[in-house]
N, C-alpha and C positions, 0 to 999 in steps of 0.2 A: 512531570511525567518525561522520561526518557525516549529515546527512540534506538528502537533495537536496529541493529544493521545485520542482515544477512547477506553474505558474499554468495552471488549469482551461481558459483562451481558447487557450493554446498546446497541450494536450491535444485539442480540439476541431478543430484546424486538422490534427491527423495523417490520413493516408489508410489506416494501420491502423487495426484495432479497438484499443479503449483498454487492453485487458487486455495484448495484444500489444505494444503500445507499452510499456507499464508493465513489463513482463515480456521484456526482448529476448532472454535468453540460456538456454539449456540448462545446468544443472548449478548454477546460482543459485536462491536464494530471494529473494522481493522482497517485503517489508512495506510496504504502501501505506495510509496514512492520510490520508481526505478530511476536509479541515476548512475551516469557514468563517469570515468576517470575524463579530465580535460574539459568537462561541458561549462560553457561558462552561464545558461540559464540555471543548471542544476546547482552551481556556487551561488548564485542570488537566491534561489529559492532556500537553500540549505539554512541561513538562519533565522528565515521567515517561519517556516515550518516547526523549528525548533520553539520558537515564541507560541506560535497555534497549540503546540504539543502541551505546552505549560498551561495555555490558558482553558483549552480543551479538558486537559486532565484534573483543575480545580471544580469546573463544572460537572462532568463525568465519571470522575476518579476512573475505579477499573473496566467501566465500560468500554472504552475507547482504548486501543493499542496501535501505536505508532510504529511501522518496520520501514526501513531503507532497505531496498535491495540494492546491493553495489555492484557493476559492472566494472570489470577490467578493460581497459582500452587505451589504445594508442595506436598512433598511425601506422605504425609497424604491425601491430599484431589487434586486428578487430575481430575475430573471429567470436569470442565470447560475447560481443556486443550483437552479432548477426545471429549467434544461437537463443541470446536472449529473446529477440525481435521473434524468432519463431515459437518459441516456449511461453511468453507473456503476451502474445498478440500486441504488441506495440510497435511504433514507427520512430517516435521523436523523445527527447530528453528535455526533462522530467515528465514523465507519464506518472499521474495521481490514480489510485484507484482506491476505491471503499467497497470493502467487501462484507457480506453477510455470511452467516451457515444456516440454512436451514436444516430441518432435523430430516427431510425427505428430499430433497436434492443437492445437499450437500453447500458448498459455498456456493455464492451467486454474486456477481457484480453489479452492486448496487448504482455505481458513479463512475467515471472514467473521463481525464480531461487531460491536456498538456500544459503544462506551466499555469495553473488557476490563479486567481487572485485566492489569496488566503481568506477574504470575507466569503467567496464563493465556495471555498472548503470547507469553512465551518458551518456555514447554512446546511450543507448538503450531509456535513456529519450529523447535525444536527436529528434530520430527518431521517436519517439511517439509524439512528436510536430507537427511533420510534418503532420503525420495523422491527428494528434486533429484538425489541421487547415484546413484538406481538408474535414474533418465532420462538421467543424461549418459553410463551406460555400456550402455543399451540402444542398439543402432543400427538 
């Protein structure tokens, strides 16, 4: 399973709320990694997250979608990072979210953590799949 990448500047342009944009369908789990240029923890997490996406993809197929929100950053230009913190309500990098879309409330945040262990993230993805199935059946 591949990890989709969205540039933060594209996320800013949408008329939807960021969570609704990142979690567009009921019945699926959306794993979002918020990362920025020059972040050592983001660079360490990237291969681990790619490996997890493959493992989860084999187990849950298209039920889980991985997305990386890329933030442009440099010492000379920190504006995009500051805007992302306002829009996505995070402070540290990498921040990982698990989103599920409900029929009545739109996208809901099931899980949020900074640089979690992949075992913890995988465990929460598995739990979120059951919640997403519930939302899918609920009319």
